[in-house]
C-alpha positions as CSV (number, residue, x, y, z in Angstrom):
1,M,-50.8,45.7,22.3
2,N,-48.2,44.3,25.4
3,Y,-44.9,42.6,24.1
4,R,-44.1,40.1,26.6
5,P,-40.6,40.5,28.0
6,L,-37.8,37.2,28.1
7,P,-38.1,35.4,31.3
8,D,-36.2,36.1,34.4
9,G,-32.1,34.5,33.9
10,Q,-30.8,32.8,36.6
11,W,-28.1,34.5,39.2
12,S,-25.9,32.1,41.0
13,P,-23.3,33.3,43.5
14,V,-19.3,33.8,42.8
15,P,-16.4,33.7,44.5
16,P,-14.3,36.5,45.6
17,L,-13.3,38.3,42.5
18,P,-10.6,40.6,43.3
19,G,-11.2,43.9,41.3
20,I,-15.1,43.8,41.0
21,P,-16.9,46.1,42.0
22,S,-19.4,44.7,45.6
23,A,-22.7,45.5,44.0
24,L,-22.0,43.1,41.2
25,R,-20.4,40.3,43.8
26,R,-23.3,40.6,45.4
27,E,-25.9,40.4,42.7
28,G,-24.0,37.1,41.3
29,A,-23.0,35.7,37.9
30,Y,-26.0,36.2,35.4
31,L,-27.3,33.2,33.2
32,P,-29.7,34.2,30.3
33,P,-33.1,32.5,29.3
34,P,-33.3,30.5,26.1
35,L,-34.3,32.3,23.1
36,P,-38.0,32.5,22.8
37,S,-39.5,31.0,19.4
38,D,-42.9,32.8,18.9
39,L,-41.1,36.7,20.1
40,A,-43.4,39.1,19.0
41,L,-41.9,42.8,18.5
42,P,-43.8,46.4,18.3
43,P,-44.1,48.0,14.5
44,S,-41.7,50.8,15.6
45,T,-39.0,47.7,15.8
46,Y,-40.0,46.1,12.6
47,R,-40.0,49.2,10.6
48,R,-36.8,50.0,12.1
49,C,-35.6,46.6,11.0
50,A,-36.8,47.2,7.5
51,E,-35.1,50.7,7.4
52,A,-31.4,48.8,8.5
53,E,-32.0,46.2,6.0
54,H,-33.0,48.5,2.9
55,A,-29.6,50.5,3.5
56,L,-27.5,47.5,4.0
57,G,-28.9,46.4,0.4
58,R,-28.2,50.0,-1.0
59,L,-24.7,49.7,0.3
60,D,-24.5,46.2,-1.0
61,E,-25.3,47.6,-4.7
62,A,-23.5,50.2,-4.4
63,A,-20.0,48.9,-3.3
64,D,-20.1,47.7,-7.0
65,R,-20.2,51.5,-8.4
66,L,-16.6,52.0,-7.5
67,G,-15.4,49.3,-9.6
68,V,-13.0,47.8,-7.0
69,R,-15.4,45.8,-4.6
70,P,-12.7,43.7,-3.6
71,A,-10.4,46.7,-2.9
72,L,-13.6,48.5,-0.3
73,V,-14.0,45.1,0.8
74,R,-10.6,44.8,2.5
75,S,-10.5,48.4,3.9
76,T,-13.4,47.5,5.6
77,Q,-12.4,44.2,7.0
78,V,-8.9,45.9,7.9
79,R,-11.2,48.8,9.5
80,D,-13.4,46.7,11.4
81,A,-10.1,44.6,13.0
82,N,-8.4,48.0,13.8
83,S,-11.7,49.0,16.0
84,S,-12.1,45.4,17.6
85,A,-8.4,45.9,18.6
86,G,-9.1,48.9,20.1
87,L,-12.3,47.9,21.5
88,S,-10.0,45.1,23.8
89,G,-7.5,47.9,24.9
90,V,-5.3,47.4,21.7
91,A,-4.5,50.8,20.7
92,V,-3.4,50.7,16.9
93,G,-3.2,53.3,14.2
94,L,-5.3,53.2,11.3
95,R,-2.4,53.9,9.0
96,E,-0.7,51.2,11.1
97,T,-3.0,48.5,10.8
98,F,-3.2,49.0,7.0
99,A,0.6,48.7,6.6
100,A,0.5,45.4,9.1
101,D,-1.7,44.2,6.6
102,L,0.3,44.9,3.7
103,L,3.3,43.0,5.2
104,A,1.6,40.6,6.6
105,S,0.2,39.5,3.1
106,Q,3.7,39.5,1.8
107,D,6.6,36.1,2.8
108,G,8.9,36.0,5.5
109,P,9.2,35.6,9.1
110,P,6.1,37.2,11.0
111,P,7.3,40.0,13.6
112,T,8.8,38.8,16.9
113,D,7.4,41.3,18.8
114,S,3.9,40.4,20.0
115,A,3.0,44.6,20.1
116,A,3.8,44.7,16.6
117,P,0.7,46.0,14.9
118,S,0.5,43.0,12.4
119,Q,0.8,40.6,15.4
120,R,-2.1,42.5,17.6
121,V,-4.2,43.1,14.5
122,A,-4.3,39.7,12.2
123,P,-5.9,37.2,14.4
124,F,-9.3,39.4,13.7
125,L,-8.7,39.3,10.2
126,R,-7.3,35.5,10.1
127,A,-10.8,34.6,12.6
128,C,-13.3,36.8,10.3
129,A,-11.7,35.4,6.9
130,H,-11.9,32.0,8.0
131,G,-15.3,32.3,9.3
132,L,-16.3,33.9,5.3
133,D,-14.6,31.0,3.8
134,R,-16.5,28.5,6.1
135,V,-20.1,30.4,5.5
136,R,-19.3,30.5,1.3
137,A,-19.0,26.5,1.4
138,G,-22.2,26.5,3.5
139,A,-21.6,26.2,7.2
140,L,-24.2,28.1,9.3
141,V,-23.1,30.4,11.6
142,D,-23.8,27.8,14.7
143,A,-21.5,27.3,17.8
144,E,-19.0,24.8,16.2
145,L,-18.5,28.1,14.0
146,V,-18.1,30.5,16.4
147,A,-16.0,28.3,18.5
148,E,-13.4,28.2,15.5
149,V,-13.1,32.0,15.1
150,A,-12.8,32.4,18.9
151,A,-10.0,29.6,18.8
152,I,-8.1,31.6,16.0
153,M,-8.5,35.1,17.7
154,T,-6.7,33.9,20.5
155,G,-4.0,32.0,18.5
156,G,-5.3,28.6,19.0
157,T,-6.1,25.9,16.0
158,P,-10.1,25.0,15.3
159,G,-11.2,21.3,15.7
160,R,-11.6,21.1,19.2
161,R,-14.8,19.7,21.1
162,L,-16.8,22.5,22.0
163,Q,-17.0,21.5,25.5
164,D,-13.4,21.7,25.9
165,V,-13.1,25.3,24.9
166,L,-15.6,26.7,26.7
167,R,-15.3,29.1,29.5
168,D,-14.9,27.5,33.0
169,A,-14.9,30.5,35.6
170,P,-17.0,33.0,36.2
171,G,-16.8,35.6,33.5
172,R,-17.7,39.4,33.4
173,L,-18.5,42.1,30.4
174,G,-17.2,45.9,30.3
175,V,-13.6,46.8,29.5
176,S,-11.6,46.1,32.8
177,D,-12.7,44.8,36.1
178,E,-13.4,48.1,37.8
179,R,-15.8,49.0,34.7
180,A,-17.5,45.7,34.6
181,Y,-21.1,46.1,34.5
182,L,-22.8,42.1,34.6
183,L,-20.6,39.0,35.5
184,T,-21.7,35.8,33.4
185,A,-22.2,32.4,34.8
186,T,-20.6,29.2,34.1
187,G,-20.9,25.6,34.3
188,A,-23.0,22.7,32.5
189,H,-25.9,25.0,31.8
190,L,-23.8,27.0,29.9
191,V,-23.1,24.2,27.5
192,A,-26.7,23.5,27.3
193,L,-27.8,27.2,26.7
194,L,-25.1,27.5,24.1
195,E,-26.4,24.3,22.4
196,Q,-29.8,26.0,22.3
197,W,-28.6,28.9,20.9
198,S,-27.5,27.3,17.9
199,T,-30.9,25.4,17.4
200,W,-32.5,28.9,17.3
201,V,-29.9,30.7,15.0
202,R,-30.5,27.4,12.7
203,E,-34.4,27.6,12.6
204,E,-36.1,29.1,10.2
205,D,-38.8,31.6,11.4
206,E,-40.8,35.1,10.7
207,Q,-38.4,37.7,12.2
208,P,-36.2,39.9,10.1
209,R,-33.3,39.1,9.3
210,I,-31.7,42.2,11.4
211,A,-34.0,41.7,14.7
212,K,-32.6,37.6,14.0
213,T,-29.2,38.8,14.3
214,A,-29.6,41.6,17.1
215,L,-31.3,38.7,19.4
216,A,-28.3,36.5,18.5
217,H,-25.8,38.9,19.3
218,Y,-27.3,39.3,22.7
219,Q,-27.6,36.0,23.6
220,L,-23.7,35.6,23.0
221,E,-23.0,38.4,24.4
222,V,-24.0,37.9,28.1
223,L,-23.5,33.9,27.4
224,Q,-19.8,34.8,27.4
225,P,-18.9,31.0,26.4
226,F,-15.4,31.3,26.0
227,P,-12.1,32.1,28.2
228,T,-11.5,35.7,26.1
229,A,-12.7,37.7,23.1
230,N,-16.1,36.8,23.2
231,G,-16.8,40.6,21.9
232,H,-15.2,40.1,19.3
233,V,-16.9,36.8,18.7
234,A,-20.4,38.3,18.8
235,R,-19.9,41.1,16.5
236,T,-18.1,38.9,13.8
237,F,-21.3,36.2,14.1
238,S,-23.3,39.3,13.4
239,T,-20.9,40.1,10.3
240,L,-20.9,36.3,9.0
241,E,-24.7,35.8,9.9
242,M,-25.6,39.4,7.7
243,V,-23.4,37.6,4.9
244,R,-24.7,33.8,5.2
245,S,-28.3,35.1,5.2
246,G,-27.7,37.3,2.0
247,L,-28.1,40.7,3.8
248,V,-24.9,41.6,2.1
249,R,-22.1,39.8,-0.3
250,D,-19.5,40.6,1.5
251,Q,-18.4,42.3,4.5
252,V,-18.8,45.7,3.5
253,L,-20.4,47.1,7.3
254,P,-17.6,47.7,9.5
255,L,-19.6,47.0,12.7
256,S,-16.5,47.3,14.9
257,V,-16.4,51.2,14.0
258,W,-20.1,51.6,14.8
259,L,-19.4,49.9,18.4
260,D,-15.9,51.7,19.0
261,T,-18.1,55.2,19.2
262,A,-20.8,53.9,20.9
263,L,-19.8,51.5,23.6
264,A,-21.3,53.1,26.9
265,E,-24.7,53.2,24.8
266,Y,-24.2,49.6,23.7
267,Q,-23.3,48.1,27.5
268,R,-26.1,50.1,28.7
269,Q,-28.7,48.6,26.4
270,I,-26.8,45.0,26.8
271,R,-27.6,45.6,30.9
272,A,-31.6,47.0,30.1
273,V,-32.4,43.4,28.6
274,V,-30.6,41.8,31.5
275,D,-33.2,43.9,34.0
276,T,-36.0,44.6,32.3
277,G,-36.2,41.3,29.3
278,R,-37.4,44.0,27.3
279,V,-35.4,42.9,24.0
280,D,-37.6,45.1,21.6
281,R,-35.3,48.2,23.0
282,W,-32.3,46.1,21.8
283,V,-33.1,45.2,18.7
284,D,-34.1,48.8,18.1
285,F,-31.1,49.6,19.5
286,F,-29.1,47.4,17.0
287,A,-31.0,47.8,13.4
288,T,-30.6,52.0,14.1
289,A,-27.0,51.3,14.3
290,V,-27.0,48.9,11.3
291,R,-28.8,51.1,9.3
292,D,-26.4,54.4,10.6
293,Q,-23.6,52.3,9.8
294,A,-24.7,51.3,6.4
295,L,-25.9,54.9,5.2
296,A,-22.0,56.1,6.9
297,Q,-20.6,53.9,4.5
298,L,-22.8,55.4,1.8
299,R,-21.4,58.9,2.2
300,L,-17.9,56.9,2.2
301,I,-18.4,55.5,-1.3
302,E,-19.6,58.4,-2.6
303,H,-16.4,60.6,-1.0
304,L,-14.3,57.8,-3.0
305,E,-16.1,58.5,-6.0
306,A,-15.6,61.9,-5.7
307,L,-12.3,61.2,-5.0
308,A,-11.7,58.9,-7.9
309,D,-13.0,61.9,-10.7
310,D,-10.5,64.1,-9.0
311,Y,-7.4,61.7,-9.6
312,A,-8.8,61.2,-13.2
313,T,-8.0,64.8,-14.0
314,R,-5.3,64.8,-12.3
315,L,-3.6,61.8,-13.8
316,P,-3.1,60.4,-17.5
317,R,-6.4,57.6,-18.9
318,K,-3.8,55.6,-20.1
319,G,-1.5,53.1,-18.6
320,R,-1.3,51.6,-15.1
321,L,-1.4,55.2,-13.1
322,P,-5.2,55.1,-13.1
323,L,-5.7,51.5,-11.9
324,V,-3.3,52.1,-9.1
325,A,-4.9,55.3,-7.8
326,A,-8.5,53.7,-8.2
327,E,-6.8,50.6,-6.2
328,L,-5.8,53.2,-3.4
329,I,-9.1,53.0,-2.1
330,G,-8.9,49.2,-0.6
331,F,-4.9,49.5,-0.3
332,P,-4.1,52.9,0.9
333,V,-0.6,51.9,2.1
334,V,1.5,49.9,-0.7
335,D,5.7,49.4,-1.1
336,H,7.3,48.6,-4.5
337,R,6.9,45.1,-3.5
338,S,3.0,44.9,-3.0
339,L,2.7,46.8,-6.8
340,R,5.2,44.3,-8.5
341,T,3.0,41.7,-6.9
342,R,-0.5,42.9,-7.8
343,Y,0.0,44.4,-11.1
344,G,3.2,41.7,-12.4
345,I,5.8,45.0,-13.1
346,T,9.1,45.4,-12.7
347,A,11.2,46.5,-9.4
348,K,12.0,49.9,-12.2
349,A,7.9,50.0,-13.0
350,A,7.0,50.3,-9.5
351,T,9.5,52.7,-8.3
352,D,8.1,54.9,-11.2
353,L,4.9,54.5,-10.7
354,T,5.4,55.3,-6.8
355,S,7.6,58.2,-8.0
356,R,5.0,59.7,-10.4
357,L,1.8,59.5,-7.5
358,V,4.4,61.4,-4.7
359,E,5.1,64.1,-7.0
360,L,1.0,64.2,-8.0
361,G,0.7,64.6,-4.3
362,V,-1.4,61.0,-4.7
363,L,0.8,59.2,-2.4
364,V,3.6,60.6,0.5
365,P,6.4,57.8,1.5
366,W,6.7,56.9,5.2
367,E,9.2,55.0,6.9
368,F,7.6,52.1,8.4
369,L,8.7,50.5,12.0
370,G,11.9,52.9,11.3
371,Y,12.7,50.3,8.2
372,R,10.5,49.7,5.7
373,R,9.8,52.5,3.3
374,V,5.8,52.3,2.3
375,F,3.5,55.0,0.6
376,L,0.7,56.4,2.1
377,C,-2.4,57.5,0.6
378,R,-3.3,60.0,3.0
379,D,-6.7,61.3,1.3
380,V,-8.3,58.0,1.6
381,L,-7.2,57.5,5.1
382,R,-9.0,60.5,6.3
383,L,-12.0,59.6,4.7
384,L,-11.7,56.1,6.1
385,A,-10.4,57.5,9.9
386,D,-11.3,60.7,10.8
387,H,-13.9,62.0,7.9
388,P,-17.4,63.4,10.2
389,D,-19.3,62.5,7.2
390,T,-17.9,58.5,7.2
391,T,-19.2,57.6,10.4
392,A,-22.4,56.9,12.4
């Protein structure tokens, strides 16, 4: 059976763009064709989509086994935001990101230093939280919602008209001007295509949910509708759509963690669709990535369960110590204030808890930003950041 590729897109001339490779300037800026409503995919691609959706279902169920699902969800969100920031050139260590998230959750003025971890990563966390709240309130993940997400990611406020927030100059896909691999068009066609994208996302059809998410993700990437943060917006769209469509109940899949390790292939696959119109290969790639990342998360949960069992043998069975140790899965960086707030205990009780957990080797002290003492659970941080068995 022959699988009809997408129609050719349109190419428009671009003005002189310093730093952009000359071959891309000669090629021009790309405007993709509308997504079709009657797309057929090969059986092998449908099988891969089924594998991805099955793995997501297993992951969503396994997240309950730990007994601390909210903690696992939060650690996933922090890892995803950390990797998303890294993809834009904002290099922040995972322990710094967790510490920044801890301090951002506490009352007090935010850091004035724009390079502070909390200032660099917090917009990604806020944007995804806003999107999830809107989805749970019944919103569709359409152009209006992704525009709100984009506004929050760039320090703005949601609510402006869609036409007023779209890009008005040629853009580029790639980590820098010199490493660009596609120029993207602007103009009135951009507004029309984004509206068509919204309509297509809202339509009910027979495509697997992962296939539809993959296609919408691709289209959002090559439309590149906003002045900045488009890659983050596309990944956040995919996360929100997986929740909205019922593939998972919460953000338990750190999609940006996968992309952080597969960026070159991701870019090659995007460009291949532009050049050939073969979206089936892109859907296969995306579904494989979702499946593999979901399986990596399942392995992570198994390791966290083993760690929880180990802590259970080392800690007393009664009191708050077992609960605090269990919740370190999602909050592997704590301080006395967070313990007082979370468990409703006195300052002395919080100090006693950390002292005992340090004595047992569960926590280690760390001076964050040179003035704030926090405590790290290195066992959990190693599983979240460095363990070869917990990444796709």
